[in-house]
SELUM-941598 format. One line per field, with one value per residue (C-alpha): residue in three letters; z, x, y; residue number from 1. Coordinates in Angstrom, 2 decimals, decimal comma, always signed. Each point is the difference from the previous one (the first is absolute). Layout:
BEGIN
resn c(ALA | ...)
Z c(Z | ...)
X c(X | ...)
Y c(Y | ...)
resi c(NUM | ...)
//
This chain:
BEGIN
resn c(MET | THR | ASN | ARG | ARG | SER | PHE | LEU | LYS | GLN | SER | ALA | ALA | ALA | SER | THR | SER | VAL | PHE | TYR | ILE | ALA | LYS | THR | SER | TRP | ALA | GLN | LYS | SER | PRO | GLY | ASP | THR | VAL | ASN | VAL | ALA | VAL | ILE | GLY | PHE | GLY | GLY | ARG | GLY | GLY | SER | HIS | ILE | SER | GLY | TYR | ASN | LYS | LEU | ASN | LYS | ASP | GLY | ALA | GLY | VAL | ARG | VAL | SER | ALA | LEU | CYS | ASP | VAL | ASP | SER | ASN | ILE | LEU | ASN | ASN | GLY | LEU | LYS | GLY | TYR | ASP | ASN | GLU | LYS | ILE | LYS | VAL | GLN | GLY | TYR | SER | ASP | LEU | ARG | LYS | LEU | LEU | GLU | ASN | LYS | ASP | VAL | ASP | ALA | VAL | SER | ILE | ALA | THR | PRO | ASN | HIS | TRP | HIS | ALA | LEU | ALA | THR | ILE | TRP | ALA | VAL | GLN | ALA | GLY | LYS | ASP | VAL | TYR | VAL | GLU | LYS | PRO | VAL | SER | HIS | CYS | VAL | TRP | GLU | GLY | ARG | GLN | MET | VAL | LYS | ALA | ALA | ARG | LYS | TYR | GLY | LYS | ILE | VAL | GLN | THR | GLY | THR | GLN | SER | ARG | SER | SER | ARG | LYS | GLY | ILE | GLY | GLU | GLY | VAL | LYS | TYR | VAL | GLN | GLN | GLY | ASN | LEU | GLY | LYS | ILE | LEU | VAL | SER | ARG | GLY | LEU | CYS | TYR | LYS | SER | ARG | PRO | SER | ILE | GLY | LYS | SER | GLU | GLY | ALA | GLN | PRO | ILE | PRO | GLU | SER | ILE | ASP | TYR | ASP | LEU | TRP | CYS | GLY | PRO | GLY | PRO | LYS | GLY | PRO | LEU | MET | ARG | LYS | LYS | LEU | LYS | TYR | ASP | TRP | HIS | TRP | THR | TRP | ALA | TYR | GLY | ASN | GLY | ASP | LEU | GLY | ASN | GLN | GLY | ILE | HIS | GLN | MET | ASP | ILE | ALA | ARG | TRP | PHE | LEU | GLY | GLU | MET | GLU | LEU | SER | PRO | SER | VAL | TRP | SER | VAL | GLY | GLY | ARG | LEU | GLY | TYR | GLU | ASP | ASP | GLY | GLU | THR | ALA | ASN | THR | GLN | ILE | ILE | TYR | HIS | GLY | TYR | GLU | LYS | ALA | PRO | LEU | ILE | PHE | GLU | VAL | ARG | GLY | LEU | PRO | SER | ALA | LYS | GLY | GLY | LYS | ASN | MET | ASP | LYS | LEU | MET | GLN | THR | SER | LYS | GLY | VAL | LYS | PHE | GLN | PRO | LEU | PRO | GLY | LYS | GLU | GLY | LYS | ASP | GLY | LYS | ARG | GLU | PRO | GLY | VAL | GLU | GLY | ALA | GLY | VAL | GLY | VAL | ILE | VAL | GLU | CYS | GLU | GLY | GLY | THR | VAL | VAL | VAL | PRO | SER | TYR | SER | ALA | ALA | VAL | VAL | PHE | ASP | LYS | ASP | GLY | LYS | GLU | MET | LYS | LYS | PHE | GLU | GLY | SER | GLU | ASP | HIS | PHE | LYS | ASN | PHE | ILE | GLU | ALA | CYS | ARG | SER | ARG | ARG | VAL | GLU | ASP | LEU | HIS | ALA | ASP | ILE | LEU | GLU | GLY | HIS | LEU | SER | SER | ALA | LEU | CYS | HIS | THR | GLY | ASN | ILE | SER | TYR | ARG | LEU | GLY | GLN | LYS | ASP | LYS | PRO | GLU | ALA | ILE | LEU | GLU | LYS | ILE | LYS | ALA | ASP | SER | LEU | GLY | ALA | GLU | SER | PHE | GLU | ARG | MET | LYS | GLU | HIS | LEU | GLY | LYS | ASN | GLU | VAL | ASP | LEU | ALA | LYS | ASP | MET | LEU | ALA | LEU | GLY | PRO | VAL | LEU | LYS | MET | ASP | SER | LYS | THR | GLU | ARG | PHE | ILE | ASP | GLN | ASP | ALA | ALA | ASN | ALA | MET | LEU | LYS | ASP | LYS | TYR | ARG | PRO | PRO | PHE | VAL | VAL | PRO | ASP | GLU | VAL)
Z c(-20,16 | +2,92 | +2,43 | +3,60 | +0,15 | -2,29 | +2,52 | +2,48 | -2,03 | -1,24 | +3,44 | +1,67 | -3,09 | +1,41 | -3,69 | -0,11 | -3,21 | +0,45 | +1,78 | -0,95 | +1,32 | -1,40 | +1,48 | +3,25 | +0,21 | +1,29 | -3,40 | -1,05 | +3,11 | +0,64 | +2,54 | +2,33 | +0,03 | +3,30 | -0,14 | +0,83 | +1,97 | +1,24 | +3,05 | -0,49 | +3,59 | +2,64 | +3,21 | +0,98 | -1,75 | -2,68 | +2,72 | -0,10 | -3,62 | +0,39 | +2,86 | -2,38 | -2,87 | +2,34 | +1,19 | -3,47 | -0,76 | +3,21 | -1,33 | -2,92 | -2,15 | -2,51 | +0,84 | +2,03 | +0,66 | -2,34 | +0,51 | +2,56 | -0,47 | +2,49 | -0,36 | +4,31 | -0,48 | +3,86 | -0,90 | -3,37 | +1,66 | +2,75 | -2,16 | -2,10 | +3,29 | +0,47 | -3,37 | +0,52 | +0,09 | -3,07 | -2,95 | -2,60 | +1,17 | +0,43 | -1,81 | +1,79 | -1,48 | +0,89 | -2,93 | -1,55 | -3,82 | +0,55 | +1,40 | -2,98 | -2,68 | +2,16 | -2,54 | +2,33 | +1,96 | -1,06 | +2,44 | +2,19 | +3,28 | +0,69 | +4,10 | -0,69 | +1,23 | -1,80 | -2,40 | -1,36 | -0,75 | -3,63 | -1,50 | +1,41 | -1,34 | -3,50 | -0,33 | +1,19 | -2,42 | -2,96 | +1,38 | -0,67 | +3,70 | +1,58 | +3,42 | +3,04 | +1,22 | +3,45 | +0,80 | -0,61 | -3,88 | -0,94 | +2,04 | -2,69 | -1,88 | -3,39 | +1,03 | +0,31 | -3,55 | -1,24 | +1,75 | -1,27 | -3,37 | +0,29 | +1,61 | -3,53 | -1,94 | +0,72 | +0,62 | +3,90 | +3,22 | +2,61 | +3,20 | +2,84 | +3,67 | +1,13 | +1,63 | +1,03 | -3,65 | +0,66 | +2,77 | -2,72 | +2,48 | +2,56 | -1,24 | -3,86 | +1,03 | +2,27 | -3,38 | -1,88 | +2,51 | -0,14 | -3,74 | -0,42 | +1,68 | +3,27 | +2,09 | -2,50 | -1,44 | +1,33 | +1,99 | +1,14 | -0,28 | +2,64 | +0,40 | +3,43 | +0,95 | +3,76 | +1,08 | +2,36 | -1,60 | +2,46 | -0,53 | -2,26 | +2,30 | -1,24 | -1,22 | -0,08 | -3,66 | -2,22 | +1,48 | -1,16 | -2,42 | +1,24 | -1,64 | -1,23 | -2,11 | -3,63 | +0,49 | -3,59 | -0,75 | +2,77 | -1,42 | -3,37 | -1,97 | +3,00 | +1,31 | +1,24 | +2,80 | +3,70 | +2,13 | +2,33 | +2,43 | +2,53 | -2,02 | -3,21 | -0,07 | +0,22 | +1,28 | -3,87 | +0,04 | +1,36 | -2,53 | -3,26 | -2,18 | +0,83 | +1,80 | -0,13 | +4,09 | +1,28 | -2,40 | -2,73 | +2,90 | +1,80 | -1,35 | -3,57 | +0,93 | +1,77 | -3,35 | -2,06 | +1,77 | +0,22 | -3,72 | -0,46 | +1,52 | -2,18 | -3,27 | -1,06 | -2,96 | -0,45 | +2,28 | +1,18 | -1,84 | +3,08 | +3,33 | +2,84 | +3,19 | +3,75 | +2,26 | +1,70 | +1,67 | +3,80 | +3,24 | +0,02 | -1,86 | -2,22 | -2,92 | -1,66 | -2,76 | -0,77 | +1,94 | +3,16 | -0,24 | -3,13 | -1,68 | -3,76 | -1,79 | -3,41 | -1,77 | -2,04 | -1,74 | +1,90 | +3,37 | +1,52 | +1,09 | +3,25 | +1,35 | +3,49 | +1,42 | +4,06 | +1,13 | +3,73 | +2,18 | +2,01 | +2,13 | +1,23 | +1,60 | -1,12 | -1,72 | -1,07 | -3,94 | -0,17 | -1,94 | -2,26 | +0,46 | -1,54 | +2,16 | -0,74 | +0,47 | -2,14 | +0,59 | +2,60 | +2,26 | +1,71 | +1,96 | +0,06 | +3,11 | +2,59 | +1,89 | -1,90 | -0,44 | +2,65 | +1,34 | -2,43 | -0,43 | -3,42 | -2,66 | -1,65 | -3,63 | -2,23 | +0,79 | -1,39 | -1,47 | +0,43 | -2,94 | -2,21 | -2,26 | +0,98 | -3,12 | +1,03 | -2,16 | +0,02 | +1,72 | +2,28 | +0,19 | -0,64 | +2,12 | -1,02 | +3,36 | -1,68 | -3,17 | -0,44 | +1,41 | -0,66 | +2,58 | -1,07 | +2,22 | -0,53 | +1,01 | +3,67 | +0,58 | +0,00 | -1,90 | -3,16 | -1,77 | +0,49 | -2,80 | +0,59 | -1,74 | -2,08 | -2,23 | +0,08 | -2,26 | -0,80 | -1,66 | -1,98 | -1,64 | -0,96 | -0,74 | -2,84 | -1,30 | -1,01 | -1,35 | -1,79 | +0,74 | +1,38 | +0,88 | +2,36 | +2,20 | +2,95 | +0,41 | -4,02 | -0,27 | -1,53 | +3,62 | +1,75 | -1,97 | +0,06 | +4,00 | +0,24 | -1,95 | +2,00 | +2,65 | -1,71 | -1,22 | +3,47 | +1,08 | -2,87 | +0,91 | +3,95 | -1,49 | -1,77 | +2,95 | +2,30 | +3,50 | +1,46 | +3,39 | +0,39 | -0,06 | -3,59 | -0,95 | +0,65 | -1,39 | -3,21 | -0,09 | +1,63 | -3,19 | -0,18 | +3,55 | +0,23 | -0,27 | +2,53 | +2,28 | -0,17 | +0,48 | +3,29 | +1,16 | -0,67 | +1,96 | +2,73 | -0,01 | -0,26 | +2,85 | +2,28 | -1,04 | +1,18 | -3,53 | +0,10 | -3,53 | +0,22 | -0,07 | -1,56 | -3,10 | -2,33 | -3,72 | -2,42 | -3,64 | -2,81 | -1,72 | -3,01 | -2,98 | -2,16 | -3,46 | +0,91 | -3,35 | -0,28 | +3,44 | +0,37 | +1,65 | -1,65 | +0,04 | +2,66 | -0,82 | +3,19 | +1,00 | -3,58 | +0,70 | +2,79 | -1,82 | -1,11 | +1,93 | -1,54 | +0,02 | +0,59 | -2,89 | -0,63 | +2,02 | -2,55 | -0,16 | -3,78 | -1,78 | -2,78 | +1,46)
X c(+20,84 | +2,29 | -0,96 | +0,27 | +3,70 | +1,05 | -1,85 | +2,37 | +2,86 | -1,12 | -0,73 | +3,46 | +1,65 | -1,69 | -1,63 | -2,40 | -1,59 | -3,86 | -0,18 | -2,88 | -1,01 | -2,78 | -3,34 | -0,92 | -2,04 | -2,56 | -0,64 | -1,74 | -2,09 | -3,57 | -0,90 | -1,16 | +3,10 | +2,78 | +2,15 | +3,55 | +1,98 | +3,66 | +0,67 | +3,29 | +1,82 | -1,94 | +1,84 | -1,92 | -2,85 | -0,37 | -0,92 | -3,52 | -0,16 | +0,19 | -2,37 | -2,42 | +0,56 | -0,89 | -2,93 | -1,53 | +0,77 | -1,55 | -3,32 | +0,02 | +1,39 | +1,97 | +3,07 | +3,60 | +3,19 | +2,02 | +3,58 | +2,15 | +3,07 | +2,58 | +3,59 | +0,23 | +0,20 | -1,57 | -3,25 | -0,44 | +0,33 | -1,99 | -2,97 | +0,08 | -0,42 | -3,43 | -1,23 | +1,65 | -3,55 | -1,14 | -1,09 | +1,97 | +3,12 | +1,36 | +3,34 | +2,46 | +2,73 | +2,22 | +0,81 | -3,04 | +1,37 | -0,33 | -3,63 | -0,66 | +0,67 | -3,03 | -2,70 | -2,29 | +0,01 | -2,41 | +0,50 | +2,75 | -0,36 | +2,86 | +0,94 | +3,76 | +2,02 | -0,54 | +3,08 | -1,49 | -3,60 | +0,14 | +2,43 | -1,90 | -3,27 | +1,64 | +1,38 | -3,18 | -2,22 | +2,74 | -0,65 | -3,64 | -0,87 | -2,33 | +1,22 | -0,79 | +2,73 | +0,24 | +0,39 | +2,11 | -0,53 | +3,43 | +3,29 | +0,51 | -2,74 | +1,56 | -0,37 | -3,79 | -0,86 | +1,80 | -2,10 | -3,16 | +1,35 | +1,21 | -3,72 | -1,63 | +2,06 | -0,29 | -3,51 | +0,28 | -1,89 | +2,27 | -1,62 | +1,75 | +0,16 | -2,05 | -2,57 | -2,16 | -0,79 | -2,20 | -2,08 | -2,45 | -3,02 | +2,14 | +2,70 | -1,19 | -3,34 | +1,62 | +2,28 | -3,23 | -2,07 | +2,74 | +0,67 | -4,04 | +0,50 | -1,92 | +2,89 | +0,94 | +3,34 | +2,99 | +2,53 | +2,32 | +0,50 | +2,57 | +1,87 | +1,04 | +2,51 | +0,26 | +1,69 | +2,79 | +2,97 | +2,93 | +3,65 | +1,61 | +3,05 | +3,43 | +2,34 | +3,85 | +1,17 | -1,50 | -2,21 | -0,15 | -2,95 | -1,97 | +1,13 | -3,66 | -0,31 | +1,56 | +1,12 | +0,82 | -3,71 | -1,20 | +1,68 | -0,98 | -0,64 | +1,70 | +3,94 | +1,65 | +1,81 | +1,06 | -3,04 | +0,41 | -3,07 | -0,44 | -3,23 | -0,05 | -3,84 | -2,46 | +1,97 | +1,04 | -3,11 | +2,29 | +2,64 | -0,03 | +1,53 | -3,12 | -2,69 | -1,65 | -0,40 | -3,22 | -1,55 | +0,41 | -0,83 | -3,24 | -0,31 | -1,11 | -3,08 | -1,10 | +1,59 | -1,86 | -3,21 | +0,56 | +0,56 | -2,99 | -2,13 | +1,57 | -0,42 | +2,81 | +1,75 | +3,24 | +2,85 | -0,03 | +1,38 | +2,23 | +0,97 | +2,47 | +0,96 | +1,79 | +1,00 | +2,89 | +0,73 | +0,04 | -0,31 | +2,67 | +2,93 | +0,22 | +0,47 | -3,25 | +0,05 | -3,28 | -1,97 | -2,34 | -1,21 | -1,27 | -2,43 | -0,70 | -1,90 | -1,32 | -1,44 | -2,90 | -2,12 | -3,29 | +1,07 | +3,56 | +0,81 | +1,83 | +2,02 | +1,12 | +2,42 | +1,03 | +1,75 | +0,59 | -2,66 | -2,56 | +2,94 | +3,22 | +0,13 | -3,50 | -1,70 | -3,08 | -0,05 | -2,43 | -2,71 | -1,10 | -3,37 | -1,77 | -1,64 | -1,38 | +3,08 | +2,10 | +1,88 | +1,59 | +1,49 | -2,47 | +1,77 | -1,31 | -1,57 | +2,65 | +2,31 | -1,28 | -3,22 | -2,12 | -1,23 | -2,45 | +0,85 | +1,18 | -2,13 | -2,80 | +0,78 | -0,02 | +1,57 | +3,27 | +2,10 | +3,77 | +0,32 | -2,45 | -1,43 | -1,50 | -1,92 | -1,04 | -2,71 | -1,72 | -3,30 | +1,69 | +2,51 | +0,53 | +2,19 | +1,58 | +1,35 | +0,22 | +0,47 | -4,11 | -1,77 | -0,70 | -1,96 | -1,40 | +0,05 | -2,05 | +2,03 | -1,00 | +1,59 | -3,27 | +0,10 | -2,74 | +0,91 | +2,28 | +0,61 | +1,56 | +0,85 | +2,64 | +0,53 | +2,30 | +3,18 | +1,25 | -3,47 | -0,21 | +3,39 | -0,88 | -3,57 | +1,92 | +1,98 | -2,60 | -2,08 | +3,24 | -1,49 | +3,07 | -3,53 | -1,11 | +3,49 | -0,75 | +3,94 | +1,39 | +3,59 | -0,70 | -1,34 | +2,88 | +2,59 | -1,61 | -0,34 | +3,41 | +1,74 | -1,62 | +1,97 | +3,10 | -0,29 | -0,16 | +2,90 | +2,52 | -1,12 | +0,83 | +3,46 | +0,86 | -0,51 | +1,96 | -0,04 | -0,90 | -1,45 | -3,44 | -0,44 | +1,62 | -1,98 | -3,36 | +0,98 | +0,51 | -3,51 | -2,31 | -1,29 | -1,45 | -1,94 | -1,62 | +3,55 | +1,26 | -2,66 | +0,98 | +3,73 | -0,92 | -1,92 | +3,37 | +2,07 | -2,46 | +0,35 | +3,50 | +0,38 | -1,81 | +2,28 | +2,91 | +1,66 | +2,06 | -0,72 | +2,95 | +2,23 | -1,78 | -1,55 | -2,28 | +0,66 | -2,61 | +0,26 | -0,65 | -3,33 | +0,11 | -2,33 | -1,16 | -1,21 | -2,78 | -0,25 | +3,96 | +0,32 | +3,17 | +0,79 | +0,30 | +3,69 | +1,45 | +2,67 | +0,40 | -3,37 | -0,21 | +2,83 | -1,56 | -3,34 | +1,43 | +2,73 | +2,92 | -0,09 | +1,98 | +0,60 | -1,84 | -2,62 | -0,58 | -3,60 | -0,34 | -0,28 | -2,17 | -2,71)
Y c(-19,65 | -0,94 | -3,25 | -0,03 | -1,14 | +2,84 | +2,48 | -0,88 | +0,15 | +3,38 | +1,19 | -1,16 | +2,10 | +3,08 | +0,37 | +3,42 | -1,88 | -1,15 | -3,12 | -2,38 | -3,37 | -2,25 | +0,44 | -1,92 | -2,81 | +2,85 | +1,17 | -2,99 | -0,61 | +0,81 | +2,62 | -2,74 | -1,88 | +0,80 | +2,59 | -1,30 | +3,06 | +0,23 | +2,12 | +1,54 | +1,07 | -1,30 | +0,92 | +2,94 | +1,28 | -3,19 | -2,06 | +2,01 | -0,44 | -3,92 | +0,14 | +2,11 | -2,36 | -2,90 | +1,34 | +0,88 | -3,64 | -1,50 | +2,62 | -1,55 | +2,81 | -2,16 | +1,07 | -1,84 | +0,57 | -2,22 | +1,41 | +1,61 | +2,26 | +1,49 | +0,60 | -1,28 | -4,06 | -0,08 | +2,28 | -2,32 | -3,25 | +1,11 | +0,99 | -2,87 | -2,38 | +1,90 | -1,66 | -3,67 | -1,40 | +1,58 | -2,40 | +2,02 | +0,97 | +3,65 | +1,22 | +1,73 | +2,54 | +2,18 | +1,77 | +1,65 | -0,59 | -3,66 | +0,43 | +2,08 | -2,87 | -2,07 | +0,19 | -1,59 | +3,31 | +2,71 | +2,56 | +1,50 | +1,93 | +2,02 | +0,84 | +0,88 | +2,61 | +3,11 | +0,04 | -3,40 | +1,07 | +1,72 | -3,06 | -2,41 | +1,24 | +0,80 | -3,52 | -1,62 | +1,73 | -0,84 | -3,52 | +0,17 | +0,33 | +2,38 | +1,45 | +1,35 | +2,41 | +1,17 | +3,95 | +1,93 | -1,28 | +1,35 | +1,23 | +3,12 | +1,93 | -1,38 | -3,73 | +0,55 | +1,42 | -2,86 | -2,54 | +2,03 | -0,59 | -3,48 | -0,94 | +1,93 | -1,33 | -3,56 | +0,16 | -1,15 | +0,65 | +1,55 | +0,69 | +2,55 | -1,18 | +3,51 | -1,91 | +2,96 | +0,47 | -3,19 | +1,88 | +0,97 | +0,09 | +2,15 | +2,10 | -0,03 | +1,49 | +2,58 | +1,16 | -0,22 | +2,25 | +2,52 | +0,03 | +0,34 | +3,47 | -0,74 | +1,81 | +2,61 | +0,59 | -1,86 | +2,25 | -2,69 | -3,58 | -1,24 | -3,48 | -1,14 | -2,35 | +0,38 | -3,37 | -0,15 | -1,69 | -0,99 | +0,09 | -2,49 | +0,08 | +1,08 | -2,98 | +0,09 | -1,20 | -2,86 | -2,54 | -3,31 | -1,16 | -2,93 | -3,17 | -1,13 | +3,34 | +0,24 | +3,41 | +0,66 | -0,92 | +1,80 | +3,48 | -0,62 | +3,38 | +1,74 | +0,25 | -2,65 | +0,90 | -0,78 | +0,15 | +3,41 | -0,91 | -2,29 | -1,58 | -0,80 | -0,43 | +2,74 | +2,84 | +0,24 | +2,05 | +2,92 | -0,53 | +1,96 | -2,98 | -1,89 | +1,75 | +3,10 | +0,89 | -0,05 | +1,97 | -2,60 | -2,85 | +0,97 | +3,32 | -0,85 | -1,31 | +3,61 | +1,62 | -2,31 | +0,91 | +3,87 | -0,21 | -1,82 | +2,75 | +2,41 | -1,88 | +0,81 | -2,27 | +1,63 | +0,60 | +3,30 | +3,24 | +0,90 | -1,70 | +1,25 | -2,25 | +0,89 | -2,34 | -2,21 | -3,07 | +1,21 | -0,99 | -2,88 | -0,89 | -3,41 | -1,38 | +1,32 | +2,22 | +0,85 | +2,80 | -0,78 | +3,32 | +1,58 | +2,35 | -0,20 | +2,29 | -0,50 | +3,33 | -1,54 | +3,01 | -1,21 | -0,25 | -1,05 | -3,35 | +0,22 | -3,42 | -0,35 | -2,30 | -0,50 | -3,04 | +1,77 | -0,68 | +2,80 | +1,20 | -1,33 | -3,38 | -0,41 | -2,78 | +1,84 | +1,47 | +3,12 | +0,34 | +3,00 | +1,53 | +2,93 | +2,86 | +3,33 | +1,58 | -2,43 | -3,46 | -0,62 | -3,31 | -2,13 | -2,50 | -3,99 | -1,29 | -0,60 | +2,42 | +2,96 | +1,32 | -1,43 | +3,13 | +0,69 | +3,44 | -0,04 | +2,33 | -2,08 | -0,48 | -2,56 | -3,74 | +0,03 | -2,90 | -1,01 | -2,03 | +1,24 | +2,95 | +2,92 | +1,89 | +3,34 | +1,74 | +3,13 | -1,42 | -2,32 | -3,00 | -3,38 | -2,40 | -3,54 | -1,36 | -3,53 | -2,51 | +0,30 | +2,59 | +3,64 | +2,50 | +2,98 | +3,21 | +3,21 | +3,27 | +0,02 | -3,24 | -2,19 | -3,23 | -0,05 | -3,64 | -2,54 | -2,48 | -3,61 | -3,08 | -1,63 | -2,85 | -2,70 | +1,41 | -3,07 | -1,02 | +2,87 | -0,94 | -3,49 | +1,21 | +2,33 | -2,50 | -2,42 | +3,15 | +1,08 | +3,79 | +2,38 | +2,16 | -2,51 | +0,19 | +2,32 | +0,70 | -0,18 | +0,84 | +3,58 | +1,10 | -2,16 | +2,03 | +3,24 | -0,16 | -1,40 | +2,44 | +2,78 | -1,47 | +0,10 | +3,45 | +0,99 | -2,22 | +1,66 | +3,57 | -1,00 | -1,71 | +3,02 | +2,27 | +2,30 | -0,09 | +3,43 | +1,51 | -0,33 | +3,71 | +0,34 | -2,90 | +1,26 | +3,55 | -2,43 | -2,03 | +2,67 | +0,56 | -3,15 | +0,53 | -2,97 | -1,84 | +2,83 | -1,47 | -3,24 | +0,77 | +2,26 | -3,24 | -2,33 | +2,23 | -0,46 | -3,54 | -0,13 | +2,36 | -2,57 | -2,15 | +1,96 | +0,22 | +3,22 | +1,91 | +2,15 | -3,16 | -2,34 | +1,92 | -1,15 | +0,31 | +1,55 | -0,95 | +2,04 | +0,82 | -2,49 | +0,88 | -3,04 | -0,43 | -2,71 | -1,02 | -1,23 | -0,47 | +1,64 | +2,99 | +3,49 | +1,14 | -1,77 | -2,83 | -0,71 | -1,35 | -1,22 | -2,59 | -1,26 | -1,05 | -3,14 | -2,25 | -1,77 | -3,61 | -2,88 | -2,57 | -2,27 | +1,25 | +3,11 | +1,67 | -0,16 | +3,42 | -1,51 | -2,52)
resi c(1 | 2 | 3 | 4 | 5 | 6 | 7 | 8 | 9 | 10 | 11 | 12 | 13 | 14 | 15 | 16 | 17 | 18 | 19 | 20 | 21 | 22 | 23 | 24 | 25 | 26 | 27 | 28 | 29 | 30 | 31 | 32 | 33 | 34 | 35 | 36 | 37 | 38 | 39 | 40 | 41 | 42 | 43 | 44 | 45 | 46 | 47 | 48 | 49 | 50 | 51 | 52 | 53 | 54 | 55 | 56 | 57 | 58 | 59 | 60 | 61 | 62 | 63 | 64 | 65 | 66 | 67 | 68 | 69 | 70 | 71 | 72 | 73 | 74 | 75 | 76 | 77 | 78 | 79 | 80 | 81 | 82 | 83 | 84 | 85 | 86 | 87 | 88 | 89 | 90 | 91 | 92 | 93 | 94 | 95 | 96 | 97 | 98 | 99 | 100 | 101 | 102 | 103 | 104 | 105 | 106 | 107 | 108 | 109 | 110 | 111 | 112 | 113 | 114 | 115 | 116 | 117 | 118 | 119 | 120 | 121 | 122 | 123 | 124 | 125 | 126 | 127 | 128 | 129 | 130 | 131 | 132 | 133 | 134 | 135 | 136 | 137 | 138 | 139 | 140 | 141 | 142 | 143 | 144 | 145 | 146 | 147 | 148 | 149 | 150 | 151 | 152 | 153 | 154 | 155 | 156 | 157 | 158 | 159 | 160 | 161 | 162 | 163 | 164 | 165 | 166 | 167 | 168 | 169 | 170 | 171 | 172 | 173 | 174 | 175 | 176 | 177 | 178 | 179 | 180 | 181 | 182 | 183 | 184 | 185 | 186 | 187 | 188 | 189 | 190 | 191 | 192 | 193 | 194 | 195 | 196 | 197 | 198 | 199 | 200 | 201 | 202 | 203 | 204 | 205 | 206 | 207 | 208 | 209 | 210 | 211 | 212 | 213 | 214 | 215 | 216 | 217 | 218 | 219 | 220 | 221 | 222 | 223 | 224 | 225 | 226 | 227 | 228 | 229 | 230 | 231 | 232 | 233 | 234 | 235 | 236 | 237 | 238 | 239 | 240 | 241 | 242 | 243 | 244 | 245 | 246 | 247 | 248 | 249 | 250 | 251 | 252 | 253 | 254 | 255 | 256 | 257 | 258 | 259 | 260 | 261 | 262 | 263 | 264 | 265 | 266 | 267 | 268 | 269 | 270 | 271 | 272 | 273 | 274 | 275 | 276 | 277 | 278 | 279 | 280 | 281 | 282 | 283 | 284 | 285 | 286 | 287 | 288 | 289 | 290 | 291 | 292 | 293 | 294 | 295 | 296 | 297 | 298 | 299 | 300 | 301 | 302 | 303 | 304 | 305 | 306 | 307 | 308 | 309 | 310 | 311 | 312 | 313 | 314 | 315 | 316 | 317 | 318 | 319 | 320 | 321 | 322 | 323 | 324 | 325 | 326 | 327 | 328 | 329 | 330 | 331 | 332 | 333 | 334 | 335 | 336 | 337 | 338 | 339 | 340 | 341 | 342 | 343 | 344 | 345 | 346 | 347 | 348 | 349 | 350 | 351 | 352 | 353 | 354 | 355 | 356 | 357 | 358 | 359 | 360 | 361 | 362 | 363 | 364 | 365 | 366 | 367 | 368 | 369 | 370 | 371 | 372 | 373 | 374 | 375 | 376 | 377 | 378 | 379 | 380 | 381 | 382 | 383 | 384 | 385 | 386 | 387 | 388 | 389 | 390 | 391 | 392 | 393 | 394 | 395 | 396 | 397 | 398 | 399 | 400 | 401 | 402 | 403 | 404 | 405 | 406 | 407 | 408 | 409 | 410 | 411 | 412 | 413 | 414 | 415 | 416 | 417 | 418 | 419 | 420 | 421 | 422 | 423 | 424 | 425 | 426 | 427 | 428 | 429 | 430 | 431 | 432 | 433 | 434 | 435 | 436 | 437 | 438 | 439 | 440 | 441 | 442 | 443 | 444 | 445 | 446 | 447 | 448 | 449 | 450 | 451 | 452 | 453 | 454 | 455 | 456 | 457 | 458 | 459 | 460 | 461 | 462 | 463 | 464 | 465 | 466 | 467 | 468 | 469 | 470 | 471 | 472 | 473 | 474 | 475 | 476 | 477 | 478 | 479 | 480 | 481 | 482 | 483 | 484 | 485 | 486 | 487 | 488 | 489 | 490 | 491 | 492 | 493 | 494 | 495 | 496 | 497 | 498 | 499 | 500 | 501 | 502 | 503 | 504 | 505 | 506 | 507 | 508 | 509)
//
């Protein structure tokens, strides 16, 4: 058995051996004691973690923020100032490895950039901590499975930050309604991320790193090279080294809900993707326009990413609606859509999910509601309501029952991996003219229909597809048991990242 000091030495040496740190004090606490939580990374989403736990503390839930960790000293110091009046001092750390030595920390809440999620989670459970980790839980497929293995091996509670899973009275009831057969067979489950994302600009050479940031720690498992975009923070989402595009940023929420309706607990047996980064030239790499087609046997899961507005120069985003003639655009209120002449149909979703069934359609337009329509577009039922996702995590920490979690790490892994496999197909794609692409995908009629609407949307944004061509990726067949592609060496090579010592996700957890 190693001690905490040797854990740090081992991790610094990038060993792939099993790390073990003595149990935290939580193991000796009674269920009524306070759960001490450390928040790791709080310059963005992590601030909501702090607020969430503070609210639970005020509500008497027996949880308190006991430590903060961030590689940006300005953010760390400002965060600690918020606790100056606390009777019990909140500890501050820049290096999460030092934080994990603290035996009084019972759980960690991780809101770092994506490339840190897996390693931080695995190190934490090896250190005896329960974990709440933001979405996507992983930066690549292999990492997610390693996280599941680590959580099970060390008996830890690991919650995924897909908070829609805590909409049990809303979305959850909609899922039950469909899975009980009330609308007949599912025909397609559509996830939508219609969210305008402007250009991040074009830098001229390497950019300076803010003095307050420990860049080596920020890069962590990812490559450490010159900063080749104007902003270090947030815009990492649009680079492959650290992010996963909007598919893995906003879209993971809707991907998870779409899979929830299908009830699938394995990766899809086939996947293909088409898309591009269009409408501007900047330092971003990921697609801002994309279709991902997951060929589940029960029904396809089709995901659409749109980062451009409804039309060139506009600010509105389209919604998608279901009519008697199929799916079509439904402009949001604003410059378009005021004449009231559009065909009546199911109210749509922009960032949401539409599940089309034989006997009707379910629309999930938010994080906490599901609306059921019959085949004529008449609203039949509406399910609403959501519980506190952080509270669910803390309650599971007390019960020690994985099944009490609304979003266990296995759920997070599968939904995150569906984003990753879609991106793998896209990244292996070849640019082609739209007519040629349509010919290649026409066998998947619902995918072809999505592609036609993509073309229409890009046309409204004055994108010339003869010049700025889309890339169509290969159809990748997967062995869902091993989570590896069949006879696709190039795709399999992209299932696992290459890590920078000493920040190596271990082969043996």
